[in-house]
N, C-alpha and C positions, 0 to 999 in steps of 0.2 A: 503494500499499499504506500501511497506516496508520503502520508504524514500519519502520526499516531492520534491524534485528535481531531474529531468531528464534531460540529454542532448539528443538532437536528432539532425541529420544532417538536416542543413538549407533546403536544394534543394528537401527534402522529401515534399510529398504531407500530408494534413491534414489525410488523410485516413491511414497513417502509425501511426499517433498518436492514433488513434480510434483504429487500430489493436492492438498496443501495450498495452492501457489500457485493452482491452479485455481480452488480455492475463495473465496482471499482476493481475486482478480481477478475474481472472478464471470464466469469463463469456462466455457463448454461443454466436454463430452469432445470434441465434433466440431472446436473451435477449436483453431488450431495453437499448440503451445507448445513452443518451442524454449529448452532450458536447457543452462547451460555453467558450468564449473568455472574460476574465475580469467579469464574472457574468453578461454579457450585451447582447451578441449574439452569433447565433451557425454559425460557418464558413462552407464553403461548403466542402466536402471531397477532392475536386481537387485544393482546393486553396494551395499555398505552405506554407510552416513553414516561409521560409525567409520573404515572402511578409506580413504574419501575423505579424511576429515578427517587421519587420520596420515600420508597422502602430500602432501597439497595444500594443508593450512592455510597461512593468512599471518597472522601476528600474533595467533595464538591464534582466528581464524575460518576457517570455509569460505565462502568468497565463491561464492554462486551468483548468476550472471547470467540473464536470461529476455528472450525476444523472440516477438514474434507471426509473424517471418519468420526465415529461416535467418540468421544474422548473422558468425558466426566456424565455422573447422573445416570 
């Protein structure tokens, strides 16, 4: 990825993060993409970014990890 930090509108669903990651990584919709919050759990695509941030932010950031294989949880 070109940078480590990105901003997204809090009202977006987590699905927007998934779509953004696919675009940035150049991955097709058929390529597996697993996302995790704080290396701990995989959020539902319909969760809002604001709710995830409110509950799981670390030092002012929502940490999203991703992998092409199931890694955690």
